[in-house]
Backbone as a printed PyTorch tensor [residue, N CA C, xyz], in Angstrom:
tensor([[[ 91.8900,  99.2390, 197.3660],
         [ 91.3910, 100.5060, 196.8280],
         [ 91.9430, 100.7780, 195.4320]],

        [[ 93.2380, 100.5060, 195.2440],
         [ 93.8620, 100.7560, 193.9490],
         [ 93.2310,  99.8810, 192.8590]],

        [[ 92.8750,  98.6190, 193.2150],
         [ 92.2420,  97.7370, 192.2290],
         [ 90.8710,  98.2940, 191.8200]],

        [[ 90.1560,  98.8550, 192.7550],
         [ 88.8400,  99.4340, 192.4610],
         [ 88.9730, 100.5960, 191.4790]],

        [[ 89.9550, 101.4850, 191.7350],
         [ 90.1970, 102.6170, 190.8340],
         [ 90.5990, 102.1380, 189.4450]],

        [[ 91.4240, 101.0750, 189.4110],
         [ 91.8530, 100.5400, 188.1200],
         [ 90.6660,  99.9630, 187.3440]],

        [[ 89.7640,  99.2940, 188.0690],
         [ 88.5780,  98.7410, 187.4210],
         [ 87.6790,  99.8510, 186.8740]],

        [[ 87.5080, 100.9260, 187.6470],
         [ 86.7170, 102.0600, 187.1970],
         [ 87.3360, 102.7020, 185.9520]],

        [[ 88.6570, 102.7870, 185.9480],
         [ 89.3500, 103.3760, 184.7970],
         [ 89.1280, 102.5360, 183.5500]],

        [[ 89.1990, 101.1690, 183.7450],
         [ 88.9820, 100.2880, 182.5930],
         [ 87.5520, 100.4150, 182.0760]],

        [[ 86.5790, 100.5460, 182.9740],
         [ 85.1820, 100.7170, 182.5630],
         [ 84.9870, 102.0110, 181.7750]],

        [[ 85.6310, 103.0810, 182.2650],
         [ 85.5190, 104.3660, 181.5520],
         [ 86.1030, 104.2590, 180.1510]],

        [[ 87.2340, 103.5500, 180.0490],
         [ 87.8600, 103.3760, 178.7400],
         [ 86.9420, 102.6120, 177.7870]],

        [[ 86.2950, 101.5530, 178.3340],
         [ 85.3790, 100.7730, 177.4910],
         [ 84.1920, 101.6240, 177.0400]],

        [[ 83.6510, 102.4450, 177.9340],
         [ 82.5280, 103.3120, 177.5910],
         [ 82.9280, 104.3130, 176.5110]],

        [[ 84.1050, 104.9100, 176.6800],
         [ 84.5910, 105.8800, 175.6950],
         [ 84.7600, 105.2210, 174.3280]],

        [[ 85.3210, 103.9970, 174.3100],
         [ 85.5160, 103.2850, 173.0380],
         [ 84.1790, 102.9930, 172.3570]],

        [[ 83.1880, 102.5840, 173.1630],
         [ 81.8660, 102.3100, 172.5910],
         [ 81.2580, 103.5680, 171.9810]],

        [[ 81.3990, 104.7130, 172.6600],
         [ 80.8530, 105.9780, 172.1460],
         [ 81.5670, 106.4130, 170.8710]],

        [[ 82.8800, 106.2020, 170.8550],
         [ 83.6390, 106.5610, 169.6590],
         [ 83.1710, 105.7360, 168.4700]],

        [[ 82.9990, 104.4080, 168.6960],
         [ 82.5190, 103.5390, 167.6190],
         [ 81.1290, 103.9590, 167.1500]],

        [[ 80.2750, 104.2960, 168.1030],
         [ 78.9180, 104.7160, 167.7630],
         [ 78.9200, 105.9870, 166.9220]],

        [[ 79.7110, 106.9870, 167.3590],
         [ 79.7560, 108.2600, 166.6280],
         [ 80.3660, 108.0980, 165.2520]],

        [[ 81.3840, 107.2680, 165.1400],
         [ 81.9860, 107.0020, 163.8240],
         [ 80.9660, 106.3310, 162.9090]],

        [[ 80.2090, 105.3770, 163.4720],
         [ 79.1760, 104.7110, 162.6740],
         [ 78.1250, 105.6690, 162.1690]],

        [[ 77.6590, 106.5560, 163.0560],
         [ 76.6650, 107.5550, 162.6570],
         [ 77.2340, 108.4620, 161.5730]],

        [[ 78.4920, 108.8570, 161.7420],
         [ 79.1260, 109.7250, 160.7470],
         [ 79.2090, 109.0650, 159.3850]],

        [[ 79.5240, 107.7630, 159.3650],
         [ 79.6140, 107.0420, 158.0970],
         [ 78.2560, 106.9270, 157.4200]],

        [[ 77.2160, 106.6930, 158.2290],
         [ 75.8590, 106.6010, 157.6700],
         [ 75.4620, 107.9260, 157.0420]],

        [[ 75.7090, 109.0410, 157.7560],
         [ 75.3700, 110.3670, 157.2350],
         [ 76.1390, 110.6520, 155.9610]],

        [[ 77.4260, 110.3200, 155.9400],
         [ 78.2480, 110.5340, 154.7510],
         [ 77.7140, 109.7400, 153.5720]],

        [[ 77.3040, 108.4910, 153.8280],
         [ 76.7640, 107.6570, 152.7590],
         [ 75.4870, 108.2570, 152.1890]],

        [[ 74.6110, 108.7700, 153.0770],
         [ 73.3670, 109.3900, 152.6130],
         [ 73.6420, 110.6090, 151.7470]],

        [[ 74.6210, 111.4270, 152.1710],
         [ 74.9640, 112.6220, 151.3960],
         [ 75.4960, 112.2480, 150.0230]],

        [[ 76.3770, 111.2250, 149.9750],
         [ 76.9490, 110.8150, 148.6990],
         [ 75.8940, 110.2480, 147.7640]],

        [[ 74.9900, 109.4290, 148.3130],
         [ 73.9250, 108.8540, 147.4980],
         [ 73.0090, 109.9470, 146.9770]],

        [[ 72.6240, 110.8660, 147.8720],
         [ 71.7320, 111.9470, 147.4560],
         [ 72.4160, 112.8700, 146.4810]],

        [[ 73.7090, 113.0820, 146.6630],
         [ 74.4440, 113.9660, 145.7670],
         [ 74.5250, 113.4160, 144.3610]],

        [[ 74.4790, 112.0890, 144.2450],
         [ 74.5200, 111.4670, 142.9220],
         [ 73.1460, 111.4070, 142.2860]],

        [[ 72.1110, 111.7020, 143.0680],
         [ 70.7490, 111.6660, 142.5330],
         [ 70.5460, 112.8150, 141.5650]],

        [[ 69.5400, 112.6870, 140.7420],
         [ 69.2780, 113.7250, 139.7500],
         [ 68.8960, 115.0450, 140.3920]],

        [[ 69.3360, 116.1270, 139.7960],
         [ 68.9430, 117.4560, 140.2550],
         [ 68.0340, 118.1080, 139.2210]],

        [[ 67.4150, 117.2700, 138.3850],
         [ 66.4980, 117.7780, 137.3700],
         [ 65.3200, 118.4800, 138.0250]],

        [[ 64.9310, 119.5910, 137.4790],
         [ 63.8100, 120.3440, 138.0460],
         [ 62.5540, 119.4910, 138.0260]],

        [[ 61.7960, 119.5150, 139.1230],
         [ 60.5770, 118.6970, 139.1930],
         [ 59.5090, 119.1870, 138.2400]],

        [[ 58.6040, 118.2880, 137.8720],
         [ 57.4760, 118.6790, 137.0460],
         [ 56.5090, 119.5140, 137.8660]],

        [[ 55.6360, 120.2250, 137.1880],
         [ 54.6190, 120.9890, 137.9100],
         [ 53.7910, 120.0350, 138.7550]],

        [[ 53.8280, 120.2140, 140.0580],
         [ 53.0160, 119.3700, 140.9170],
         [ 52.0500, 120.2190, 141.7280]],

        [[ 51.8220, 121.4250, 141.2540],
         [ 50.8820, 122.3280, 141.9060],
         [ 49.8010, 122.6780, 140.8880]],

        [[ 48.5610, 122.3890, 141.1920],
         [ 47.4630, 122.6960, 140.2860],
         [ 47.1800, 124.1810, 140.3360]],

        [[ 47.3230, 124.8610, 139.2060],
         [ 47.1230, 126.3050, 139.1510],
         [ 45.7950, 126.6250, 138.4760]],

        [[ 45.0700, 127.5700, 139.0460],
         [ 43.8800, 128.0670, 138.3770],
         [ 44.3240, 129.0320, 137.2870]],

        [[ 43.4510, 129.3300, 136.3630],
         [ 43.8010, 130.2600, 135.2970],
         [ 44.0270, 131.6480, 135.8920]],

        [[ 45.1750, 132.2070, 135.6010],
         [ 45.5620, 133.4880, 136.1810],
         [ 45.4670, 134.5770, 135.1190]],

        [[ 44.6050, 135.5450, 135.3340],
         [ 44.4850, 136.6990, 134.4540],
         [ 44.4240, 137.9660, 135.3090]],

        [[ 45.5540, 138.3750, 135.8500],
         [ 45.5460, 139.5610, 136.7110],
         [ 45.1840, 140.8130, 135.9280]],

        [[ 44.5540, 141.7640, 136.5640],
         [ 44.2110, 143.0120, 135.8760],
         [ 45.4700, 143.7390, 135.4140]],

        [[ 45.3980, 144.3120, 134.2290],
         [ 46.5600, 145.0060, 133.6720],
         [ 46.8760, 146.2560, 134.4800]],

        [[ 48.1620, 146.4780, 134.7340],
         [ 48.6210, 147.6810, 135.4180],
         [ 49.4290, 148.5200, 134.4290]],

        [[ 49.3970, 149.8100, 134.5950],
         [ 50.1200, 150.6980, 133.6820],
         [ 51.6220, 150.5320, 133.8460]],

        [[ 52.3360, 150.8270, 132.7840],
         [ 53.7920, 150.7660, 132.8280],
         [ 54.3460, 149.4840, 132.2570]],

        [[ 55.6490, 149.4720, 131.9650],
         [ 56.2910, 148.2790, 131.4020],
         [ 56.3320, 147.1380, 132.4090]],

        [[ 56.4960, 145.9290, 131.8970],
         [ 56.5740, 144.7630, 132.7700],
         [ 57.7940, 144.8500, 133.6700]],

        [[ 57.6000, 144.4790, 134.9280],
         [ 58.7030, 144.4520, 135.8870],
         [ 59.2960, 143.0460, 135.9550]],

        [[ 58.4220, 142.0340, 135.8720],
         [ 58.8770, 140.6420, 135.9330],
         [ 58.4410, 139.8850, 134.6820]],

        [[ 59.3760, 139.2600, 134.0120],
         [ 59.0970, 138.4270, 132.8420],
         [ 59.7530, 137.0670, 133.0800]],

        [[ 59.2720, 136.0590, 132.3910],
         [ 59.8820, 134.7320, 132.5080],
         [ 59.7050, 133.9610, 131.2170]],

        [[ 60.6840, 133.1350, 130.9260],
         [ 60.6070, 132.2350, 129.7750],
         [ 60.3800, 130.7980, 130.2300]],

        [[ 60.0440, 130.6330, 131.4940],
         [ 59.8360, 129.3010, 132.0500],
         [ 58.6050, 128.6370, 131.4190]],

        [[ 58.6530, 127.3300, 131.3310],
         [ 57.5040, 126.5650, 130.8370],
         [ 56.6350, 126.0640, 131.9870]],

        [[ 57.0710, 126.2790, 133.2180],
         [ 56.2940, 125.8370, 134.3810],
         [ 55.1310, 126.7930, 134.6290]],

        [[ 53.9400, 126.2360, 134.7560],
         [ 52.7560, 127.0730, 134.9760],
         [ 52.8730, 127.8880, 136.2560]],

        [[ 53.4360, 127.2820, 137.3040],
         [ 53.5270, 127.9970, 138.5720],
         [ 54.5120, 129.1620, 138.4930]],

        [[ 55.5610, 129.0220, 137.6640],
         [ 56.5100, 130.1240, 137.4740],
         [ 55.8590, 131.2650, 136.6970]],

        [[ 55.0810, 130.9050, 135.6790],
         [ 54.3950, 131.9120, 134.8750],
         [ 53.3830, 132.6660, 135.7260]],

        [[ 52.5870, 131.9080, 136.5110],
         [ 51.5910, 132.5360, 137.3820],
         [ 52.2480, 133.4300, 138.4110]],

        [[ 53.3220, 132.9440, 139.0380],
         [ 54.0330, 133.7140, 140.0440],
         [ 54.5490, 135.0330, 139.4720]],

        [[ 55.1210, 134.9730, 138.2860],
         [ 55.6790, 136.1770, 137.6580],
         [ 54.5860, 137.1730, 137.2740]],

        [[ 53.4640, 136.6540, 136.7210],
         [ 52.3540, 137.5300, 136.3300],
         [ 51.7530, 138.2520, 137.5350]],

        [[ 51.4990, 137.4820, 138.5960],
         [ 50.8930, 138.0840, 139.7830],
         [ 51.8450, 139.0640, 140.4420]],

        [[ 53.1210, 138.6930, 140.5430],
         [ 54.1070, 139.6010, 141.1430],
         [ 54.2050, 140.8920, 140.3470]],

        [[ 54.1360, 140.7820, 139.0100],
         [ 54.2170, 141.9700, 138.1600],
         [ 53.0210, 142.8890, 138.4050]],

        [[ 51.8570, 142.2880, 138.5860],
         [ 50.6530, 143.0670, 138.8650],
         [ 50.7360, 143.7390, 140.2330]],

        [[ 51.1240, 142.9660, 141.2380],
         [ 51.1160, 143.4680, 142.6110],
         [ 52.1240, 144.5920, 142.8170]],

        [[ 53.3420, 144.3990, 142.3040],
         [ 54.3940, 145.3760, 142.5850],
         [ 54.0920, 146.7440, 141.9670]],

        [[ 53.1880, 146.7630, 140.9610],
         [ 52.8300, 148.0320, 140.3170],
         [ 51.5650, 148.6630, 140.8830]],

        [[ 50.9660, 148.0210, 141.8930],
         [ 49.7620, 148.5780, 142.4920],
         [ 50.0670, 149.9020, 143.2010]],

        [[ 49.2350, 150.9130, 143.0190],
         [ 49.4420, 152.1880, 143.7300],
         [ 49.4560, 152.0020, 145.2420]],

        [[ 48.6550, 151.0300, 145.7230],
         [ 48.6060, 150.7920, 147.1690],
         [ 49.9460, 150.3340, 147.7260]],

        [[ 50.6780, 149.5590, 146.9350],
         [ 51.9770, 149.0590, 147.3900],
         [ 52.9600, 150.2160, 147.5530]],

        [[ 53.0270, 151.0660, 146.5340],
         [ 53.9340, 152.2120, 146.6270],
         [ 53.5080, 153.1730, 147.7290]],

        [[ 52.1990, 153.3680, 147.8550],
         [ 51.7020, 154.2960, 148.8720],
         [ 52.0510, 153.8060, 150.2810]],

        [[ 51.9300, 152.4870, 150.4910],
         [ 52.2050, 151.9640, 151.8330],
         [ 53.6860, 152.0110, 152.1720]],

        [[ 54.5420, 151.6740, 151.2250],
         [ 55.9710, 151.6960, 151.5450],
         [ 56.4660, 153.1340, 151.6980]],

        [[ 55.7530, 154.0770, 151.0700],
         [ 56.1210, 155.4980, 151.2020],
         [ 55.8630, 156.0210, 152.6100]],

        [[ 55.0680, 155.3020, 153.3900],
         [ 54.7710, 155.7510, 154.7520],
         [ 55.9120, 155.4550, 155.7200]],

        [[ 56.8590, 154.6220, 155.3140],
         [ 58.0020, 154.3100, 156.1810],
         [ 58.9400, 155.5140, 156.2460]],

        [[ 59.2760, 155.9310, 157.4500],
         [ 60.2070, 157.0470, 157.5970],
         [ 61.6370, 156.6280, 157.2850]],

        [[ 61.9790, 155.3980, 157.6380],
         [ 63.3530, 154.9310, 157.4070],
         [ 63.4000, 153.4110, 157.4300]],

        [[ 64.5200, 152.9040, 156.9550],
         [ 64.7920, 151.4710, 156.9610],
         [ 66.2340, 151.2620, 157.4200]],

        [[ 66.5010, 150.0760, 157.8960],
         [ 67.8920, 149.7280, 158.1480],
         [ 68.5740, 149.4230, 156.8220]],

        [[ 69.8640, 149.5750, 156.7860],
         [ 70.7020, 149.2250, 155.6460],
         [ 70.5730, 150.1750, 154.4630]],

        [[ 69.8800, 151.2910, 154.6290],
         [ 69.8160, 152.3070, 153.5750],
         [ 69.4530, 153.6510, 154.1840]],

        [[ 69.8630, 154.7100, 153.5170],
         [ 69.5060, 156.0490, 153.9660],
         [ 68.2680, 156.5590, 153.2520]],

        [[ 67.7450, 155.7810, 152.2920],
         [ 66.5530, 156.2010, 151.5500],
         [ 65.3200, 156.1770, 152.4500]],

        [[ 64.4660, 157.1440, 152.2390],
         [ 63.1890, 157.1760, 152.9460],
         [ 62.1860, 156.3000, 152.2070]],

        [[ 61.0200, 156.1060, 152.8030],
         [ 59.9860, 155.3240, 152.1410],
         [ 59.5690, 155.9280, 150.8160]],

        [[ 59.5040, 157.2540, 150.7480],
         [ 59.1370, 157.9260, 149.5100],
         [ 60.1570, 157.6890, 148.4110]],

        [[ 61.4370, 157.6810, 148.7680],
         [ 62.4830, 157.4330, 147.7760],
         [ 62.4450, 155.9810, 147.2880]],

        [[ 62.1550, 155.0650, 148.1990],
         [ 62.0300, 153.6640, 147.8080],
         [ 60.8470, 153.4890, 146.8590]],

        [[ 59.7160, 154.0950, 147.2000],
         [ 58.5120, 153.9870, 146.3680],
         [ 58.7660, 154.4820, 144.9540]],

        [[ 59.5600, 155.5260, 144.8250],
         [ 59.8490, 156.1000, 143.5090],
         [ 60.6770, 155.1490, 142.6390]],

        [[ 61.4220, 154.2400, 143.2670],
         [ 62.2730, 153.3200, 142.5210],
         [ 61.5770, 152.0120, 142.1500]],

        [[ 60.4930, 151.6870, 142.8600],
         [ 59.8170, 150.4080, 142.6280],
         [ 59.3560, 150.3100, 141.1710]],

        [[ 59.6920, 149.2260, 140.5170],
         [ 59.3000, 149.0080, 139.1330],
         [ 60.2040, 149.6480, 138.1120]],

        [[ 61.2820, 150.2980, 138.5690],
         [ 62.1610, 151.0180, 137.6420],
         [ 63.1390, 150.1010, 136.9150]],

        [[ 63.2590, 148.8510, 137.3670],
         [ 64.1480, 147.8990, 136.7060],
         [ 63.3760, 146.6140, 136.4150]],

        [[ 63.6030, 146.0550, 135.2410],
         [ 62.9340, 144.8130, 134.8560],
         [ 63.8200, 143.6160, 135.1860]],

        [[ 63.1980, 142.5410, 135.6310],
         [ 63.9250, 141.3090, 135.9450],
         [ 63.3280, 140.1350, 135.1910]],

        [[ 64.1990, 139.2610, 134.7090],
         [ 63.7260, 137.9820, 134.1850],
         [ 63.7820, 136.9770, 135.3250]],

        [[ 62.6560, 136.3330, 135.5820],
         [ 62.5920, 135.3410, 136.6530],
         [ 63.0000, 133.9920, 136.0670]],

        [[ 64.0960, 133.4650, 136.5490],
         [ 64.6450, 132.2130, 136.0290],
         [ 64.5980, 131.1210, 137.1030]],

        [[ 64.8790, 129.9090, 136.6790],
         [ 64.8530, 128.7650, 137.5910],
         [ 66.2580, 128.3630, 138.0050]],

        [[ 66.3600, 127.8680, 139.2160],
         [ 67.5600, 127.1450, 139.6150],
         [ 67.1150, 126.0270, 140.5410]],

        [[ 67.8820, 124.9630, 140.5870],
         [ 67.5060, 123.8060, 141.3860],
         [ 68.6530, 123.4180, 142.3020]],

        [[ 68.3870, 123.3420, 143.5950],
         [ 69.4260, 122.9550, 144.5370],
         [ 69.7050, 121.4660, 144.4410]],

        [[ 70.9080, 121.0830, 144.8220],
         [ 71.2770, 119.6790, 144.8830],
         [ 70.3350, 118.9370, 145.8240]],

        [[ 69.9540, 117.7250, 145.4800],
         [ 68.9960, 116.9760, 146.2890],
         [ 69.5240, 116.7330, 147.7050]],

        [[ 70.8440, 116.5940, 147.8510],
         [ 71.4100, 116.3870, 149.1850],
         [ 71.1280, 117.5810, 150.0800]],

        [[ 71.2610, 118.7820, 149.5050],
         [ 70.9680, 119.9900, 150.2630],
         [ 69.5000, 120.0210, 150.6640]],

        [[ 68.6320, 119.5960, 149.7560],
         [ 67.2040, 119.5860, 150.0450],
         [ 66.8690, 118.6270, 151.1760]],

        [[ 67.5590, 117.4830, 151.2260],
         [ 67.3130, 116.5160, 152.2920],
         [ 67.6810, 117.1110, 153.6410]],

        [[ 68.8480, 117.7530, 153.7280],
         [ 69.2700, 118.3610, 154.9880],
         [ 68.3500, 119.5080, 155.3700]],

        [[ 67.7970, 120.1960, 154.3660],
         [ 66.9610, 121.3400, 154.6680],
         [ 65.6510, 120.9250, 155.3360]],

        [[ 65.2230, 119.6840, 155.1100],
         [ 64.0160, 119.2040, 155.7680],
         [ 64.2140, 119.1150, 157.2750]],

        [[ 65.4640, 118.8630, 157.6890],
         [ 65.7840, 118.7900, 159.1120],
         [ 66.1630, 120.1600, 159.6490]],

        [[ 67.0050, 120.8640, 158.8930],
         [ 67.4250, 122.2180, 159.2620],
         [ 66.9650, 123.1750, 158.1650]],

        [[ 65.7890, 123.8410, 158.3340],
         [ 65.1840, 124.6670, 157.2820],
         [ 66.1140, 125.7190, 156.6830]],

        [[ 67.0740, 126.2200, 157.4320],
         [ 67.9460, 127.2600, 156.8940],
         [ 69.2170, 126.7430, 156.2730]],

        [[ 69.3130, 125.4250, 156.0860],
         [ 70.5600, 124.8270, 155.6350],
         [ 70.8350, 125.0750, 154.1550]],

        [[ 71.9150, 125.7800, 153.8730],
         [ 72.5530, 125.7690, 152.5790],
         [ 71.8250, 126.2910, 151.3600]],

        [[ 70.6480, 126.8130, 151.4750],
         [ 69.9680, 127.2530, 150.2730],
         [ 68.9080, 128.2860, 150.6110]],

        [[ 68.3860, 128.9380, 149.6040],
         [ 67.3490, 129.9550, 149.7850],
         [ 66.2440, 129.7140, 148.7770]],

        [[ 65.1070, 130.3700, 148.9780],
         [ 63.9980, 130.2220, 148.0390],
         [ 64.2770, 130.9220, 146.7160]],

        [[ 65.0330, 132.0150, 146.7730],
         [ 65.3760, 132.7700, 145.5600],
         [ 66.5890, 133.6370, 145.8510]],

        [[ 67.2200, 134.1040, 144.7860],
         [ 68.3670, 134.9960, 144.9820],
         [ 68.5870, 135.8490, 143.7450]],

        [[ 69.3630, 136.9050, 143.9220],
         [ 69.8000, 137.7570, 142.8130],
         [ 71.3070, 137.9190, 142.9160]],

        [[ 71.9090, 138.4270, 141.8780],
         [ 73.3420, 138.7320, 141.9080],
         [ 73.5450, 140.1880, 141.5210]],

        [[ 74.6540, 140.7560, 141.9510],
         [ 74.9350, 142.1550, 141.6350],
         [ 75.3240, 142.3280, 140.1720]],

        [[ 75.6280, 141.2190, 139.4910],
         [ 76.0790, 141.3000, 138.1040],
         [ 74.9300, 141.4640, 137.1130]],

        [[ 73.6840, 141.1880, 137.5480],
         [ 72.5550, 141.3020, 136.6290],
         [ 71.2810, 141.6150, 137.4070]],

        [[ 70.1870, 141.7900, 136.6670],
         [ 68.8970, 142.0480, 137.3100],
         [ 68.0330, 140.7920, 137.3620]],

        [[ 68.5900, 139.6540, 136.9600],
         [ 67.8300, 138.4070, 136.9560],
         [ 67.5080, 137.9550, 138.3810]],

        [[ 66.3470, 137.3240, 138.5300],
         [ 65.9430, 136.7270, 139.7950],
         [ 65.8580, 135.2240, 139.5880]],

        [[ 66.5190, 134.4720, 140.4410],
         [ 66.5360, 133.0160, 140.3280],
         [ 65.6690, 132.4190, 141.4310]],

        [[ 64.6410, 131.6570, 141.0290],
         [ 63.7370, 131.0480, 142.0010],
         [ 64.0110, 129.5500, 142.0790]],

        [[ 64.0940, 129.0380, 143.2890],
         [ 64.4200, 127.6350, 143.5330],
         [ 63.2380, 126.7290, 143.1680]],

        [[ 63.4360, 125.8450, 142.1990],
         [ 62.3490, 124.9600, 141.7750],
         [ 61.9710, 123.9460, 142.8490]],

        [[ 62.7930, 123.7910, 143.8640],
         [ 62.4440, 122.8930, 144.9610],
         [ 61.5780, 123.5980, 146.0070]],

        [[ 61.2300, 124.8620, 145.7300],
         [ 60.3390, 125.5960, 146.6370],
         [ 58.9530, 125.7330, 146.0120]],

        [[ 58.5840, 124.7480, 145.1850],
         [ 57.3040, 124.7710, 144.4810],
         [ 56.1290, 124.7350, 145.4470]],

        [[ 56.2630, 123.9830, 146.5200],
         [ 55.1330, 123.7380, 147.4090],
         [ 54.6850, 124.9650, 148.2020]],

        [[ 55.4400, 126.0330, 148.1880],
         [ 55.0410, 127.2410, 148.9080],
         [ 53.7890, 127.8330, 148.2590]],

        [[ 53.0280, 128.5800, 149.0260],
         [ 51.8040, 129.1830, 148.4940],
         [ 52.1520, 130.2570, 147.4700]],

        [[ 51.1990, 130.5580, 146.5930],
         [ 51.3990, 131.6150, 145.6020],
         [ 51.6850, 132.9420, 146.2940]],

        [[ 51.0110, 133.1900, 147.3970],
         [ 51.2170, 134.4170, 148.1680],
         [ 52.6630, 134.5230, 148.6380]],

        [[ 53.2110, 133.4380, 149.1770],
         [ 54.5880, 133.4460, 149.6490],
         [ 55.5800, 133.6120, 148.4980]],

        [[ 55.2810, 132.9560, 147.3720],
         [ 56.1720, 133.0740, 146.2070],
         [ 56.2300, 134.5150, 145.7110]],

        [[ 55.0700, 135.1490, 145.6200],
         [ 55.0120, 136.5400, 145.1500],
         [ 55.7520, 137.4500, 146.1220]],

        [[ 55.5790, 137.2050, 147.4190],
         [ 56.3160, 137.9870, 148.4090],
         [ 57.8150, 137.8560, 148.2210]],

        [[ 58.2680, 136.6490, 147.8940],
         [ 59.6970, 136.4190, 147.6640],
         [ 60.1910, 137.1830, 146.4400]],

        [[ 59.4060, 137.1660, 145.3630],
         [ 59.8190, 137.8710, 144.1480],
         [ 59.9080, 139.3860, 144.4100]],

        [[ 58.9440, 139.9250, 145.1550],
         [ 58.9990, 141.3470, 145.5070],
         [ 60.2020, 141.6400, 146.3920]],

        [[ 60.5000, 140.7350, 147.3040],
         [ 61.6830, 140.8500, 148.1630],
         [ 62.9440, 140.9470, 147.2960]],

        [[ 63.0390, 140.0490, 146.3130],
         [ 64.2130, 140.0490, 145.4400],
         [ 64.2610, 141.2990, 144.5560]],

        [[ 63.0810, 141.8270, 144.2060],
         [ 63.0480, 143.0570, 143.4150],
         [ 63.7280, 144.1930, 144.1760]],

        [[ 63.5410, 144.2270, 145.4930],
         [ 64.2070, 145.2460, 146.3040],
         [ 65.7290, 145.0980, 146.2160]],

        [[ 66.2030, 143.8640, 146.1630],
         [ 67.6440, 143.6410, 145.9910],
         [ 68.1100, 144.1670, 144.6330]],

        [[ 67.3020, 143.8990, 143.6030],
         [ 67.6420, 144.3790, 142.2550],
         [ 67.7590, 145.9050, 142.2500]],

        [[ 66.9430, 146.5650, 143.0600],
         [ 66.9770, 148.0310, 143.1490],
         [ 68.1470, 148.5310, 143.9760]],

        [[ 68.8920, 147.6080, 144.5630],
         [ 70.0910, 147.9960, 145.3000],
         [ 69.9680, 147.9680, 146.8070]],

        [[ 68.8480, 147.4790, 147.3190],
         [ 68.6410, 147.4550, 148.7690],
         [ 69.0730, 146.1100, 149.3450]],

        [[ 69.6350, 146.1830, 150.5320],
         [ 70.1810, 144.9790, 151.1470],
         [ 69.6070, 144.7940, 152.5430]],

        [[ 70.0590, 143.7430, 153.2110],
         [ 69.6660, 143.4790, 154.5890],
         [ 70.7660, 142.6660, 155.2470]],

        [[ 70.6050, 142.3690, 156.5250],
         [ 71.5770, 141.5360, 157.2150],
         [ 71.4520, 140.0990, 156.7490]],

        [[ 72.1060, 139.2070, 157.4610],
         [ 72.0270, 137.8040, 157.1050],
         [ 70.5990, 137.2940, 157.1660]],

        [[ 70.2950, 136.2540, 156.3700],
         [ 68.9480, 135.6890, 156.3750],
         [ 68.5400, 135.3140, 157.7960]],

        [[ 67.3560, 135.7200, 158.1900],
         [ 66.8890, 135.4800, 159.5380],
         [ 66.9970, 136.7100, 160.4230]],

        [[ 67.7050, 137.7450, 159.9390],
         [ 67.8710, 138.9500, 160.7480],
         [ 67.6320, 140.2050, 159.9190]],

        [[ 66.7210, 140.1050, 158.9370],
         [ 66.5510, 141.1970, 157.9810],
         [ 65.1240, 141.7430, 157.9710]],

        [[ 64.4430, 141.7040, 159.1000],
         [ 63.0250, 142.0630, 159.1190],
         [ 62.7730, 143.5640, 159.0320]],

        [[ 63.7950, 144.3840, 159.1350],
         [ 63.5820, 145.8310, 159.1040],
         [ 64.1630, 146.4890, 157.8550]],

        [[ 64.6100, 145.7080, 156.8950],
         [ 65.1440, 146.2660, 155.6670],
         [ 64.0810, 146.4150, 154.5940]],

        [[ 64.4310, 147.0770, 153.5000],
         [ 63.4910, 147.2890, 152.3940],
         [ 62.9970, 145.9750, 151.7840]],

        [[ 63.8800, 144.9780, 151.5270],
         [ 63.3920, 143.7360, 150.9110],
         [ 62.2640, 143.0730, 151.6970]],

        [[ 62.4140, 142.9870, 153.0140],
         [ 61.3760, 142.3570, 153.8350],
         [ 60.0930, 143.1820, 153.8260]],

        [[ 60.2500, 144.4970, 153.9110],
         [ 59.0690, 145.3690, 153.9310],
         [ 58.2840, 145.2600, 152.6230]],

        [[ 58.9910, 145.3000, 151.4930],
         [ 58.3160, 145.2260, 150.1960],
         [ 57.6670, 143.8580, 150.0080]],

        [[ 58.3480, 142.7990, 150.4280],
         [ 57.7710, 141.4690, 150.3130],
         [ 56.4880, 141.3350, 151.1160]],

        [[ 56.5060, 141.8560, 152.3400],
         [ 55.3090, 141.7800, 153.1940],
         [ 54.1470, 142.5880, 152.6130]],

        [[ 54.4550, 143.7650, 152.0840],
         [ 53.4030, 144.6200, 151.5240],
         [ 52.7900, 143.9800, 150.2810]],

        [[ 53.6140, 143.3770, 149.4460],
         [ 53.0970, 142.6940, 148.2550],
         [ 52.1580, 141.5540, 148.6480]],

        [[ 52.5360, 140.7900, 149.6690],
         [ 51.6660, 139.6950, 150.1130],
         [ 50.3500, 140.2360, 150.6640]],

        [[ 50.4080, 141.3770, 151.3110],
         [ 49.2080, 141.9790, 151.8870],
         [ 48.2010, 142.3750, 150.8170]],

        [[ 48.6870, 142.8350, 149.6660],
         [ 47.8070, 143.3580, 148.6080],
         [ 47.6070, 142.3920, 147.4380]],

        [[ 48.0450, 141.1410, 147.5680],
         [ 47.9730, 140.2070, 146.4520],
         [ 46.5510, 139.9640, 145.9870]],

        [[ 45.5830, 140.1240, 146.8910],
         [ 44.1850, 139.8910, 146.5220],
         [ 43.6820, 140.7640, 145.3920]],

        [[ 44.2910, 141.9200, 145.2070],
         [ 43.8880, 142.8220, 144.1280],
         [ 44.2380, 142.2520, 142.7490]],

        [[ 45.1310, 141.2670, 142.7120],
         [ 45.6170, 140.7540, 141.4340],
         [ 45.1980, 139.3100, 141.1780]],

        [[ 44.2970, 138.7800, 141.9680],
         [ 43.8590, 137.4050, 141.7640],
         [ 42.4830, 137.3590, 141.1040]]])
């Protein structure tokens, strides 16, 4: 009986060693991929989205979104977002909200602030390694756009080119809410805050500006 137990113990040890070797091998392969991708260029991609000529109808008031980008899709995104965010329908709809999470402002108070601050829409490009991991885990390490409390600039990820114009405009409107001082919980749990509401409303009314 003791020999049988000893044999079973030796088998378990061999199995554990094989698994350890396998996991170490997988870890080394993943590390190599990250290092190779990290050394790859992070140069912003060329325009790979065919854009139709964009001439949105002029809206009253100063520009809310401007850009110095040479990318056609960035220019189109900024023009359409500027048109949409100034639509009376957008302000009227957000004014119907009685309250939001993460702020004490009512919908009417939020509507009064929309368009009150101008943002320059700029580019940023995530490291290619991050982009590779994001294909497997969509929420990994990066966002489509972001703002900082130090300025009113909006930074749009050039690796998010493939998104639809509607989604891009919704993102810019979402970030505009941040510029106005509104926040939300962590990404993925912010569906009841002002940024999400404004982004959704802008996407709903984008047809008026195409």
